[in-house]
Structure formats: structure tokens, C-alpha cells
N, CA, C, O and the ligand as a Tripos MOL2 file, in Angstrom:
@<TRIPOS>MOLECULE
protein
  285   283    72     0     0
PROTEIN
NO_CHARGES

@<TRIPOS>ATOM
      1 N          92.6010  112.9220  110.4920 N.3       1 MET1
      2 CA         92.6860  114.3940  110.5000 C.3       1 MET1
      3 C          93.3920  114.9160  109.2260 C.2       1 MET1
      4 O          94.4500  114.4410  108.8110 O.2       1 MET1
      5 N          92.7560  115.8770  108.6730 N.am      2 PRO2
      6 CA         93.2450  116.5520  107.4450 C.3       2 PRO2
      7 C          94.5460  117.0910  107.5750 C.2       2 PRO2
      8 O          94.9700  117.5920  108.6160 O.2       2 PRO2
      9 N          95.1810  116.9890  106.5180 N.am      3 ARG3
     10 CA         96.6060  117.4530  106.4490 C.3       3 ARG3
     11 C          96.5290  118.7940  105.5130 C.2       3 ARG3
     12 O          95.8170  118.8580  104.5100 O.2       3 ARG3
     13 N          97.3560  119.8450  105.9810 N.am      4 TYR4
     14 CA         97.2440  121.0810  105.3030 C.3       4 TYR4
     15 C          98.7440  121.4550  105.0710 C.2       4 TYR4
     16 O          99.6190  121.2140  105.9020 O.2       4 TYR4
     17 N          98.9540  122.0430  103.9110 N.am      5 ASP5
     18 CA        100.1820  122.3080  103.3780 C.3       5 ASP5
     19 C         100.3440  123.7650  103.4880 C.2       5 ASP5
     20 O          99.4510  124.4850  103.0400 O.2       5 ASP5
     21 N         101.4580  124.3130  104.0730 N.am      6 PHE6
     22 CA        101.7300  125.6220  104.0610 C.3       6 PHE6
     23 C         103.1280  126.0150  103.5780 C.2       6 PHE6
     24 O         104.1160  125.2800  103.5890 O.2       6 PHE6
     25 N         103.0700  127.2690  103.1570 N.am      7 ARG7
     26 CA        104.4690  127.9170  102.5060 C.3       7 ARG7
     27 C         104.7540  129.0290  103.3710 C.2       7 ARG7
     28 O         103.8640  129.8060  103.7170 O.2       7 ARG7
     29 N         105.9230  129.1410  103.7280 N.am      8 CYS8
     30 CA        106.5720  130.3660  104.3700 C.3       8 CYS8
     31 C         107.0220  131.3140  103.4240 C.2       8 CYS8
     32 O         107.9090  131.0270  102.6210 O.2       8 CYS8
     33 N         106.4290  132.5210  103.4600 N.am      9 ARG9
     34 CA        106.9960  133.6680  102.6090 C.3       9 ARG9
     35 C         108.2260  134.3350  103.0830 C.2       9 ARG9
     36 O         108.8110  135.1500  102.3690 O.2       9 ARG9
     37 N         108.6240  134.0230  104.2340 N.am     10 SER10
     38 CA        109.8130  134.4540  104.6650 C.3      10 SER10
     39 C         111.1220  133.6670  104.1490 C.2      10 SER10
     40 O         112.0910  134.2080  103.6160 O.2      10 SER10
     41 N         110.9850  132.4270  104.3800 N.am     11 CYS11
     42 CA        112.1320  131.6250  103.8780 C.3      11 CYS11
     43 C         111.7790  130.7570  102.7610 C.2      11 CYS11
     44 O         112.6940  130.1100  102.2510 O.2      11 CYS11
     45 N         110.6320  130.6450  102.3140 N.am     12 GLY12
     46 CA        110.3320  129.7530  101.1700 C.3      12 GLY12
     47 C         110.1720  128.4350  101.5820 C.2      12 GLY12
     48 O         110.0640  127.6050  100.6800 O.2      12 GLY12
     49 N         110.1280  128.0190  102.8170 N.am     13 ALA13
     50 CA        110.0660  126.6210  103.1600 C.3      13 ALA13
     51 C         108.4660  126.2530  103.1120 C.2      13 ALA13
     52 O         107.6050  127.0520  103.4800 O.2      13 ALA13
     53 N         108.2080  125.0700  102.6600 N.am     14 THR14
     54 CA        106.9650  124.4330  102.6680 C.3      14 THR14
     55 C         106.9280  123.2800  103.7140 C.2      14 THR14
     56 O         107.8090  122.4250  103.8100 O.2      14 THR14
     57 N         105.8750  123.3460  104.4420 N.am     15 PHE15
     58 CA        105.6530  122.4230  105.6130 C.3      15 PHE15
     59 C         104.2470  121.9350  105.6940 C.2      15 PHE15
     60 O         103.3610  122.6540  105.2320 O.2      15 PHE15
     61 N         103.9540  120.7970  106.2270 N.am     16 GLU16
     62 CA        102.5190  120.2530  106.4900 C.3      16 GLU16
     63 C         102.1570  120.3810  107.9370 C.2      16 GLU16
     64 O         103.0190  120.3360  108.8160 O.2      16 GLU16
     65 N         100.9090  120.5380  108.1790 N.am     17 LEU17
     66 CA        100.4800  120.3380  109.5530 C.3      17 LEU17
     67 C          99.2220  119.6240  109.3760 C.2      17 LEU17
     68 O          98.4600  119.7000  108.4120 O.2      17 LEU17
     69 N          99.0840  118.7910  110.6260 N.am     18 ARG18
     70 CA         97.8220  117.9990  110.7190 C.3      18 ARG18
     71 C          97.0060  118.7130  111.8390 C.2      18 ARG18
     72 O          97.4400  118.8210  112.9860 O.2      18 ARG18
     73 N          95.9670  119.1260  111.4930 N.am     19 ARG19
     74 CA         95.0500  119.8880  112.5240 C.3      19 ARG19
     75 C          93.6030  119.7540  112.0480 C.2      19 ARG19
     76 O          93.2760  119.5310  110.8820 O.2      19 ARG19
     77 N          92.6950  119.9320  113.1810 N.am     20 PRO20
     78 CA         91.3640  119.8000  112.9190 C.3      20 PRO20
     79 C          90.8670  120.7570  111.8640 C.2      20 PRO20
     80 O          91.5380  121.7590  111.6180 O.2      20 PRO20
     81 N          89.7280  120.5160  111.2180 N.am     21 MET21
     82 CA         89.3910  121.2790  110.1730 C.3      21 MET21
     83 C          88.8720  122.6540  110.7240 C.2      21 MET21
     84 O          88.8720  123.6500  109.9990 O.2      21 MET21
     85 N          88.4370  122.6870  112.0010 N.am     22 ALA22
     86 CA         88.0400  123.9090  112.5940 C.3      22 ALA22
     87 C          89.3860  124.8330  112.6720 C.2      22 ALA22
     88 O          89.3030  126.0590  112.7590 O.2      22 ALA22
     89 N          90.3810  124.2780  112.6390 N.am     23 GLN23
     90 CA         91.5310  125.1630  112.8670 C.3      23 GLN23
     91 C          92.2320  125.3630  111.5210 C.2      23 GLN23
     92 O          93.3910  125.7740  111.4670 O.2      23 GLN23
     93 N          91.5180  125.0690  110.4500 N.am     24 ALA24
     94 CA         92.0580  125.0190  109.0660 C.3      24 ALA24
     95 C          92.8380  126.3940  108.7460 C.2      24 ALA24
     96 O          93.9450  126.4720  108.2140 O.2      24 ALA24
     97 N          92.0720  127.4040  109.1580 N.am     25 ASN25
     98 CA         92.3180  128.7360  108.5940 C.3      25 ASN25
     99 C          93.1400  129.4440  109.6870 C.2      25 ASN25
    100 O          93.5110  130.6020  109.4990 O.2      25 ASN25
    101 N          93.4330  128.7950  110.8080 N.am     26 ASP26
    102 CA         94.2100  129.5320  111.8520 C.3      26 ASP26
    103 C          95.8640  129.6320  111.1260 C.2      26 ASP26
    104 O          96.3140  128.8450  110.2930 O.2      26 ASP26
    105 N          96.4700  130.6550  111.6280 N.am     27 PRO27
    106 CA         97.7960  130.8810  111.2460 C.3      27 PRO27
    107 C          98.7760  129.8350  111.6400 C.2      27 PRO27
    108 O          98.8490  129.4040  112.7910 O.2      27 PRO27
    109 N          99.5250  129.4400  110.6620 N.am     28 ALA28
    110 CA        100.6990  128.4920  111.0360 C.3      28 ALA28
    111 C         101.9730  129.1620  110.9950 C.2      28 ALA28
    112 O         102.2690  130.0570  110.2040 O.2      28 ALA28
    113 N         102.7520  128.6510  111.9420 N.am     29 VAL29
    114 CA        104.1140  129.1680  112.0770 C.3      29 VAL29
    115 C         105.1720  128.2370  111.3740 C.2      29 VAL29
    116 O         105.1180  127.0110  111.4780 O.2      29 VAL29
    117 N         105.9980  128.8030  110.7560 N.am     30 CYS30
    118 CA        106.9220  128.0340  109.9410 C.3      30 CYS30
    119 C         107.9120  127.3210  110.8520 C.2      30 CYS30
    120 O         108.3410  127.9580  111.8150 O.2      30 CYS30
    121 N         108.3380  126.0190  110.6490 N.am     31 PRO31
    122 CA        109.4450  125.3500  111.6030 C.3      31 PRO31
    123 C         110.3920  126.2030  111.8770 C.2      31 PRO31
    124 O         110.9150  126.1610  112.9910 O.2      31 PRO31
    125 N         110.7880  127.1120  110.9540 N.am     32 LYS32
    126 CA        111.9970  128.0480  111.6900 C.3      32 LYS32
    127 C         111.5320  129.3550  112.4360 C.2      32 LYS32
    128 O         112.2970  130.2120  112.8800 O.2      32 LYS32
    129 N         110.2290  129.3700  112.5000 N.am     33 GLY33
    130 CA        109.6040  130.4020  113.4590 C.3      33 GLY33
    131 C         109.0980  131.5020  112.8830 C.2      33 GLY33
    132 O         108.7730  132.4300  113.6220 O.2      33 GLY33
    133 N         108.9310  131.6210  111.4640 N.am     34 HIS34
    134 CA        108.2780  132.6490  110.8760 C.3      34 HIS34
    135 C         106.9140  132.5700  110.7790 C.2      34 HIS34
    136 O         106.3610  131.4840  110.6090 O.2      34 HIS34
    137 N         106.2810  133.6530  110.8720 N.am     35 GLY35
    138 CA        104.7490  133.5920  111.0410 C.3      35 GLY35
    139 C         104.0450  134.0630  109.7750 C.2      35 GLY35
    140 O         102.8170  134.1440  109.7360 O.2      35 GLY35
    141 N         104.8260  134.3750  108.7370 N.am     36 ASP36
    142 CA        104.3350  134.9360  107.5010 C.3      36 ASP36
    143 C         104.0920  133.6840  106.5230 C.2      36 ASP36
    144 O         104.8660  133.4730  105.5900 O.2      36 ASP36
    145 N         103.0210  132.8930  106.7690 N.am     37 THR37
    146 CA        102.8530  131.8190  106.0760 C.3      37 THR37
    147 C         101.4990  131.9680  105.1210 C.2      37 THR37
    148 O         100.6580  132.8410  105.3320 O.2      37 THR37
    149 N         101.4160  131.1330  104.1900 N.am     38 VAL38
    150 CA        100.1870  130.9400  103.4860 C.3      38 VAL38
    151 C          99.7510  129.4590  103.3810 C.2      38 VAL38
    152 O         100.5830  128.5540  103.3300 O.2      38 VAL38
    153 N          98.5790  129.2720  103.3550 N.am     39 LYS39
    154 CA         98.0160  127.9060  103.2440 C.3      39 LYS39
    155 C          97.7880  127.5910  101.7840 C.2      39 LYS39
    156 O          97.2330  128.3560  100.9950 O.2      39 LYS39
    157 N          98.3270  126.2460  101.4610 N.am     40 LEU40
    158 CA         98.3590  125.9360  100.0720 C.3      40 LEU40
    159 C          97.2270  124.9460   99.9410 C.2      40 LEU40
    160 O          96.7750  124.3560  100.9230 O.2      40 LEU40
    161 N          96.8020  124.7850   98.7900 N.am     41 LEU41
    162 CA         95.7070  123.9550   98.3990 C.3      41 LEU41
    163 C          96.4290  122.4250   98.3130 C.2      41 LEU41
    164 O          97.2970  122.1820   97.4750 O.2      41 LEU41
    165 N          96.0140  121.5600   99.1640 N.am     42 SER42
    166 CA         96.6050  120.3400   99.3290 C.3      42 SER42
    167 C          95.7820  119.2330   98.3780 C.2      42 SER42
    168 O          94.7440  119.5400   97.7920 O.2      42 SER42
    169 N          96.2970  118.1010   98.3170 N.am     43 THR43
    170 CA         95.6180  117.1300   97.4060 C.3      43 THR43
    171 C          94.8870  116.0330   98.2840 C.2      43 THR43
    172 O          94.5740  114.9180   97.8680 O.2      43 THR43
    173 N          94.6770  116.4850   99.4810 N.am     44 VAL44
    174 CA         94.2040  115.4280  100.4270 C.3      44 VAL44
    175 C          92.6880  115.3210  100.1230 C.2      44 VAL44
    176 O          91.9080  116.2720  100.0670 O.2      44 VAL44
    177 N          92.3960  114.0050   99.9330 N.am     45 ALA45
    178 CA         90.9130  113.7160   99.3130 C.3      45 ALA45
    179 C          90.0970  113.5580  100.6830 C.2      45 ALA45
    180 O          90.2270  112.5860  101.4270 O.2      45 ALA45
    181 N          89.2290  114.6510  100.9210 N.am     46 VAL46
    182 CA         88.5030  114.7060  102.2360 C.3      46 VAL46
    183 C          87.2540  114.1380  101.7920 C.2      46 VAL46
    184 O          86.7360  113.2900  102.5190 O.2      46 VAL46
    185 N          86.6820  114.4710  100.7100 N.am     47 THR47
    186 CA         85.4720  113.9750  100.1710 C.3      47 THR47
    187 C          85.7500  113.2100   98.8600 C.2      47 THR47
    188 O          86.7360  113.3370   98.1340 O.2      47 THR47
    189 N          84.7300  112.4200   98.7050 N.am     48 GLY48
    190 CA         84.7520  111.5790   97.3410 C.3      48 GLY48
    191 C          84.8150  112.2950   96.0700 C.2      48 GLY48
    192 O          84.0280  113.2310   95.9250 O.2      48 GLY48
    193 N          85.6280  112.0050   95.1200 N.am     49 ALA49
    194 CA         85.5210  112.7200   93.9090 C.3      49 ALA49
    195 C          84.3790  112.4390   93.1540 C.2      49 ALA49
    196 O          84.0160  111.2970   92.8750 O.2      49 ALA49
    197 N          83.7090  113.6460   92.7620 N.am     50 ALA50
    198 CA         82.2810  113.6350   92.2480 C.3      50 ALA50
    199 C          82.5530  113.3650   90.6990 C.2      50 ALA50
    200 O          81.6710  112.8590   90.0060 O.2      50 ALA50
    201 N          83.7140  113.6930   90.2090 N.am     51 GLY51
    202 CA         83.9780  113.5580   88.7120 C.3      51 GLY51
    203 C          83.8900  112.0620   88.2300 C.2      51 GLY51
    204 O          83.9450  111.0970   88.9940 O.2      51 GLY51
    205 N          83.7540  111.9990   86.9440 N.am     52 ALA52
    206 CA         83.6540  110.5670   86.4050 C.3      52 ALA52
    207 C          85.0190  110.1080   86.2650 C.2      52 ALA52
    208 O          85.9590  110.8270   85.9280 O.2      52 ALA52
    209 N          85.0820  108.8500   86.5430 N.am     53 GLN53
    210 CA         86.3770  108.1900   86.4970 C.3      53 GLN53
    211 C          86.5620  107.5220   85.1050 C.2      53 GLN53
    212 O          85.6170  106.9240   84.5900 O.2      53 GLN53
    213 N          87.7240  107.6140   84.5180 N.am     54 PRO54
    214 CA         87.8370  107.2500   83.3390 C.3      54 PRO54
    215 C          87.5860  105.6850   83.1730 C.2      54 PRO54
    216 O          88.1500  104.8520   83.8830 O.2      54 PRO54
    217 N          86.7370  105.3890   82.2240 N.am     55 ALA55
    218 CA         86.3970  103.9290   81.8480 C.3      55 ALA55
    219 C          87.5870  103.1120   81.0890 C.2      55 ALA55
    220 O          88.3220  103.5800   80.2190 O.2      55 ALA55
    221 N          87.6070  102.0540   81.5060 N.am     56 PRO56
    222 CA         88.7000  101.2390   80.9550 C.3      56 PRO56
    223 C          88.6360  100.9850   79.5360 C.2      56 PRO56
    224 O          87.5170  100.7240   79.0940 O.2      56 PRO56
    225 N          89.6500  101.0090   78.6980 N.am     57 ALA57
    226 CA         89.3120  100.7980   77.4110 C.3      57 ALA57
    227 C          89.0890   99.4490   77.0560 C.2      57 ALA57
    228 O          89.8890   98.5400   77.2770 O.2      57 ALA57
    229 N          87.8790   99.3200   76.4470 N.am     58 ALA58
    230 CA         87.3330   97.8760   76.1680 C.3      58 ALA58
    231 C          87.8400   97.4810   74.6440 C.2      58 ALA58
    232 O          87.8630   98.2610   73.6920 O.2      58 ALA58
    233 N          88.1850   96.2850   74.6310 N.am     59 GLY59
    234 CA         88.7700   95.8270   73.3010 C.3      59 GLY59
    235 C          87.3960   95.6620   72.3430 C.2      59 GLY59
    236 O          86.3490   95.2060   72.8010 O.2      59 GLY59
    237 N          87.5400   96.0670   71.0470 N.am     60 GLY60
    238 CA         86.3140   95.8810   70.3150 C.3      60 GLY60
    239 C          86.4380   94.5320   69.5710 C.2      60 GLY60
    240 O          87.5120   93.9730   69.3530 O.2      60 GLY60
    241 N          85.1410   94.0380   69.1800 N.am     61 GLY61
    242 CA         85.1880   92.7540   68.6060 C.3      61 GLY61
    243 C          85.3930   91.6710   69.4360 C.2      61 GLY61
    244 O          85.6940   91.8040   70.6220 O.2      61 GLY61
    245 N          85.2120   90.3380   68.7460 N.am     62 GLY62
    246 CA         85.4270   89.0420   69.4150 C.3      62 GLY62
    247 C          86.6520   88.5700   69.4340 C.2      62 GLY62
    248 O          87.5180   89.3270   68.9950 O.2      62 GLY62
    249 N          87.0170   87.3910   69.8700 N.am     63 GLY63
    250 CA         88.1810   86.8840   69.6970 C.3      63 GLY63
    251 C          89.0870   87.2080   70.8360 C.2      63 GLY63
    252 O          88.8970   88.2840   71.4040 O.2      63 GLY63
    253 N          90.0330   86.4400   71.2430 N.am     64 CYS64
    254 CA         90.8350   86.6460   72.5020 C.3      64 CYS64
    255 C          92.0570   87.5250   71.9590 C.2      64 CYS64
    256 O          92.6160   88.3430   72.6890 O.2      64 CYS64
    257 N          92.4330   87.3080   70.6460 N.am     65 CYS65
    258 CA         93.5210   87.9680   70.4200 C.3      65 CYS65
    259 C          93.5520   88.6720   68.9520 C.2      65 CYS65
    260 O          94.3860   89.5170   68.6240 O.2      65 CYS65
    261 N          92.4850   88.1730   68.1090 N.am     66 GLY66
    262 CA         92.3600   88.8060   67.0440 C.3      66 GLY66
    263 C          93.2150   88.1080   65.8960 C.2      66 GLY66
    264 O          93.1920   88.4390   64.7110 O.2      66 GLY66
    265 N          93.8620   87.2350   66.3730 N.am     67 GLY67
    266 CA         94.9060   86.5740   65.5730 C.3      67 GLY67
    267 C          94.3300   85.1880   65.2430 C.2      67 GLY67
    268 O          93.1410   84.9260   65.0600 O.2      67 GLY67
    269 N          95.4200   84.3070   65.1970 N.am     68 GLY68
    270 CA         95.1030   82.9310   64.7800 C.3      68 GLY68
    271 C          95.0220   82.0030   65.7660 C.2      68 GLY68
    272 O          94.8280   80.8290   65.4480 O.2      68 GLY68
    273 N          95.1600   82.3770   67.1350 N.am     69 CYS69
    274 CA         95.3870   81.5170   68.3710 C.3      69 CYS69
    275 C          94.0620   80.9170   68.7230 C.2      69 CYS69
    276 O          94.0500   79.9400   69.4720 O.2      69 CYS69
    277 N          92.8340   81.4610   68.2040 N.am     70 CYS70
    278 CA         91.7260   80.9310   68.5380 C.3      70 CYS70
    279 C          91.2160   79.8460   67.6370 C.2      70 CYS70
    280 O          90.2100   79.1900   67.9090 O.2      70 CYS70
    281 N          91.8840   79.6900   66.6380 N.am     71 GLY71
    282 CA         91.3540   78.5870   65.8230 C.3      71 GLY71
    283 C          91.2040   79.2210   64.4010 C.2      71 GLY71
    284 O          90.7740   78.5450   63.4670 O.2      71 GLY71
    285 ZN        110.0990  130.3240  107.4930 Zn       72 ZN72
@<TRIPOS>BOND
     1     1     2 1
     2     2     3 1
     3     3     4 2
     4     3     5 am
     5     5     6 1
     6     6     7 1
     7     7     8 2
     8     7     9 am
     9     9    10 1
    10    10    11 1
    11    11    12 2
    12    11    13 am
    13    13    14 1
    14    14    15 1
    15    15    16 2
    16    15    17 am
    17    17    18 1
    18    18    19 1
    19    19    20 2
    20    19    21 am
    21    21    22 1
    22    22    23 1
    23    23    24 2
    24    23    25 am
    25    25    26 1
    26    26    27 1
    27    27    28 2
    28    27    29 am
    29    29    30 1
    30    30    31 1
    31    31    32 2
    32    31    33 am
    33    33    34 1
    34    34    35 1
    35    35    36 2
    36    35    37 am
    37    37    38 1
    38    38    39 1
    39    39    40 2
    40    39    41 am
    41    41    42 1
    42    42    43 1
    43    43    44 2
    44    43    45 am
    45    45    46 1
    46    46    47 1
    47    47    48 2
    48    47    49 am
    49    49    50 1
    50    50    51 1
    51    51    52 2
    52    51    53 am
    53    53    54 1
    54    54    55 1
    55    55    56 2
    56    55    57 am
    57    57    58 1
    58    58    59 1
    59    59    60 2
    60    59    61 am
    61    61    62 1
    62    62    63 1
    63    63    64 2
    64    63    65 am
    65    65    66 1
    66    66    67 1
    67    67    68 2
    68    67    69 am
    69    69    70 1
    70    70    71 1
    71    71    72 2
    72    71    73 am
    73    73    74 1
    74    74    75 1
    75    75    76 2
    76    75    77 am
    77    77    78 1
    78    78    79 1
    79    79    80 2
    80    79    81 am
    81    81    82 1
    82    82    83 1
    83    83    84 2
    84    83    85 am
    85    85    86 1
    86    86    87 1
    87    87    88 2
    88    87    89 am
    89    89    90 1
    90    90    91 1
    91    91    92 2
    92    91    93 am
    93    93    94 1
    94    94    95 1
    95    95    96 2
    96    95    97 am
    97    97    98 1
    98    98    99 1
    99    99   100 2
   100    99   101 am
   101   101   102 1
   102   102   103 1
   103   103   104 2
   104   103   105 am
   105   105   106 1
   106   106   107 1
   107   107   108 2
   108   107   109 am
   109   109   110 1
   110   110   111 1
   111   111   112 2
   112   111   113 am
   113   113   114 1
   114   114   115 1
   115   115   116 2
   116   115   117 am
   117   117   118 1
   118   118   119 1
   119   119   120 2
   120   119   121 am
   121   121   122 1
   122   122   123 1
   123   123   124 2
   124   123   125 am
   125   125   126 1
   126   126   127 1
   127   127   128 2
   128   127   129 am
   129   129   130 1
   130   130   131 1
   131   131   132 2
   132   131   133 am
   133   133   134 1
   134   134   135 1
   135   135   136 2
   136   135   137 am
   137   137   138 1
   138   138   139 1
   139   139   140 2
   140   139   141 am
   141   141   142 1
   142   142   143 1
   143   143   144 2
   144   143   145 am
   145   145   146 1
   146   146   147 1
   147   147   148 2
   148   147   149 am
   149   149   150 1
   150   150   151 1
   151   151   152 2
   152   151   153 am
   153   153   154 1
   154   154   155 1
   155   155   156 2
   156   155   157 am
   157   157   158 1
   158   158   159 1
   159   159   160 2
   160   159   161 am
   161   161   162 1
   162   162   163 1
   163   163   164 2
   164   163   165 am
   165   165   166 1
   166   166   167 1
   167   167   168 2
   168   167   169 am
   169   169   170 1
   170   170   171 1
   171   171   172 2
   172   171   173 am
   173   173   174 1
   174   174   175 1
   175   175   176 2
   176   175   177 am
   177   177   178 1
   178   178   179 1
   179   179   180 2
   180   179   181 am
   181   181   182 1
   182   182   183 1
   183   183   184 2
   184   183   185 am
   185   185   186 1
   186   186   187 1
   187   187   188 2
   188   187   189 am
   189   189   190 1
   190   190   191 1
   191   191   192 2
   192   191   193 am
   193   193   194 1
   194   194   195 1
   195   195   196 2
   196   195   197 am
   197   197   198 1
   198   198   199 1
   199   199   200 2
   200   199   201 am
   201   201   202 1
   202   202   203 1
   203   203   204 2
   204   203   205 am
   205   205   206 1
   206   206   207 1
   207   207   208 2
   208   207   209 am
   209   209   210 1
   210   210   211 1
   211   211   212 2
   212   211   213 am
   213   213   214 1
   214   214   215 1
   215   215   216 2
   216   215   217 am
   217   217   218 1
   218   218   219 1
   219   219   220 2
   220   219   221 am
   221   221   222 1
   222   222   223 1
   223   223   224 2
   224   223   225 am
   225   225   226 1
   226   226   227 1
   227   227   228 2
   228   227   229 am
   229   229   230 1
   230   230   231 1
   231   231   232 2
   232   231   233 am
   233   233   234 1
   234   234   235 1
   235   235   236 2
   236   235   237 am
   237   237   238 1
   238   238   239 1
   239   239   240 2
   240   239   241 am
   241   241   242 1
   242   242   243 1
   243   243   244 2
   244   243   245 am
   245   245   246 1
   246   246   247 1
   247   247   248 2
   248   247   249 am
   249   249   250 1
   250   250   251 1
   251   251   252 2
   252   251   253 am
   253   253   254 1
   254   254   255 1
   255   255   256 2
   256   255   257 am
   257   257   258 1
   258   258   259 1
   259   259   260 2
   260   259   261 am
   261   261   262 1
   262   262   263 1
   263   263   264 2
   264   263   265 am
   265   265   266 1
   266   266   267 1
   267   267   268 2
   268   267   269 am
   269   269   270 1
   270   270   271 1
   271   271   272 2
   272   271   273 am
   273   273   274 1
   274   274   275 1
   275   275   276 2
   276   275   277 am
   277   277   278 1
   278   278   279 1
   279   279   280 2
   280   279   281 am
   281   281   282 1
   282   282   283 1
   283   283   284 2
@<TRIPOS>SUBSTRUCTURE
     1 MET1         2 RESIDUE 1 A MET
     2 PRO2         6 RESIDUE 1 A PRO
     3 ARG3        10 RESIDUE 1 A ARG
     4 TYR4        14 RESIDUE 1 A TYR
     5 ASP5        18 RESIDUE 1 A ASP
     6 PHE6        22 RESIDUE 1 A PHE
     7 ARG7        26 RESIDUE 1 A ARG
     8 CYS8        30 RESIDUE 1 A CYS
     9 ARG9        34 RESIDUE 1 A ARG
    10 SER10       38 RESIDUE 1 A SER
    11 CYS11       42 RESIDUE 1 A CYS
    12 GLY12       46 RESIDUE 1 A GLY
    13 ALA13       50 RESIDUE 1 A ALA
    14 THR14       54 RESIDUE 1 A THR
    15 PHE15       58 RESIDUE 1 A PHE
    16 GLU16       62 RESIDUE 1 A GLU
    17 LEU17       66 RESIDUE 1 A LEU
    18 ARG18       70 RESIDUE 1 A ARG
    19 ARG19       74 RESIDUE 1 A ARG
    20 PRO20       78 RESIDUE 1 A PRO
    21 MET21       82 RESIDUE 1 A MET
    22 ALA22       86 RESIDUE 1 A ALA
    23 GLN23       90 RESIDUE 1 A GLN
    24 ALA24       94 RESIDUE 1 A ALA
    25 ASN25       98 RESIDUE 1 A ASN
    26 ASP26      102 RESIDUE 1 A ASP
    27 PRO27      106 RESIDUE 1 A PRO
    28 ALA28      110 RESIDUE 1 A ALA
    29 VAL29      114 RESIDUE 1 A VAL
    30 CYS30      118 RESIDUE 1 A CYS
    31 PRO31      122 RESIDUE 1 A PRO
    32 LYS32      126 RESIDUE 1 A LYS
    33 GLY33      130 RESIDUE 1 A GLY
    34 HIS34      134 RESIDUE 1 A HIS
    35 GLY35      138 RESIDUE 1 A GLY
    36 ASP36      142 RESIDUE 1 A ASP
    37 THR37      146 RESIDUE 1 A THR
    38 VAL38      150 RESIDUE 1 A VAL
    39 LYS39      154 RESIDUE 1 A LYS
    40 LEU40      158 RESIDUE 1 A LEU
    41 LEU41      162 RESIDUE 1 A LEU
    42 SER42      166 RESIDUE 1 A SER
    43 THR43      170 RESIDUE 1 A THR
    44 VAL44      174 RESIDUE 1 A VAL
    45 ALA45      178 RESIDUE 1 A ALA
    46 VAL46      182 RESIDUE 1 A VAL
    47 THR47      186 RESIDUE 1 A THR
    48 GLY48      190 RESIDUE 1 A GLY
    49 ALA49      194 RESIDUE 1 A ALA
    50 ALA50      198 RESIDUE 1 A ALA
    51 GLY51      202 RESIDUE 1 A GLY
    52 ALA52      206 RESIDUE 1 A ALA
    53 GLN53      210 RESIDUE 1 A GLN
    54 PRO54      214 RESIDUE 1 A PRO
    55 ALA55      218 RESIDUE 1 A ALA
    56 PRO56      222 RESIDUE 1 A PRO
    57 ALA57      226 RESIDUE 1 A ALA
    58 ALA58      230 RESIDUE 1 A ALA
    59 GLY59      234 RESIDUE 1 A GLY
    60 GLY60      238 RESIDUE 1 A GLY
    61 GLY61      242 RESIDUE 1 A GLY
    62 GLY62      246 RESIDUE 1 A GLY
    63 GLY63      250 RESIDUE 1 A GLY
    64 CYS64      254 RESIDUE 1 A CYS
    65 CYS65      258 RESIDUE 1 A CYS
    66 GLY66      262 RESIDUE 1 A GLY
    67 GLY67      266 RESIDUE 1 A GLY
    68 GLY68      270 RESIDUE 1 A GLY
    69 CYS69      274 RESIDUE 1 A CYS
    70 CYS70      278 RESIDUE 1 A CYS
    71 GLY71      282 RESIDUE 1 A GLY
    72 ZN72       285 GROUP 0 **** ****
């Protein structure tokens, strides 16, 4: 179940809720009882990242160390 972060504009508290996506836009109530909350963008990875992942830096040239250890 996705997790959503909320921030209370009354007391400034941030809290998170787990709720079905169908209720993602439902109003959330602050743990202290305030109803003036806003939903924050969370970093939950719901879908796979479509961006390119950084390729590992490959060492150029041959040789295991570039020094004298290989002979
Ligand atoms: Zn509050």
C-alpha cells in the first residue's frame, strides 16, 4: 500500500499515512486533530524509474593495475 506524506498547516507537523491509492486525495487529519493539511510529494517508488541509471565507471585500457604488478 503506498505511503503518503502530509503536512499540517496548523501546527507544521509532518506525518505519513498508508492508504489505498483510491483515497490518495482524501483529506487527512493531523495526529493532533487539525484538518488543514496538505499532501506532500513522497519519494515512494510506485512505478519503476524510467530514467537511465548511471553506468559504472569503466577503467580504460588493459592491465589489472596499470603498474608493475602484472609483470
Ligand atoms: Zn496539526
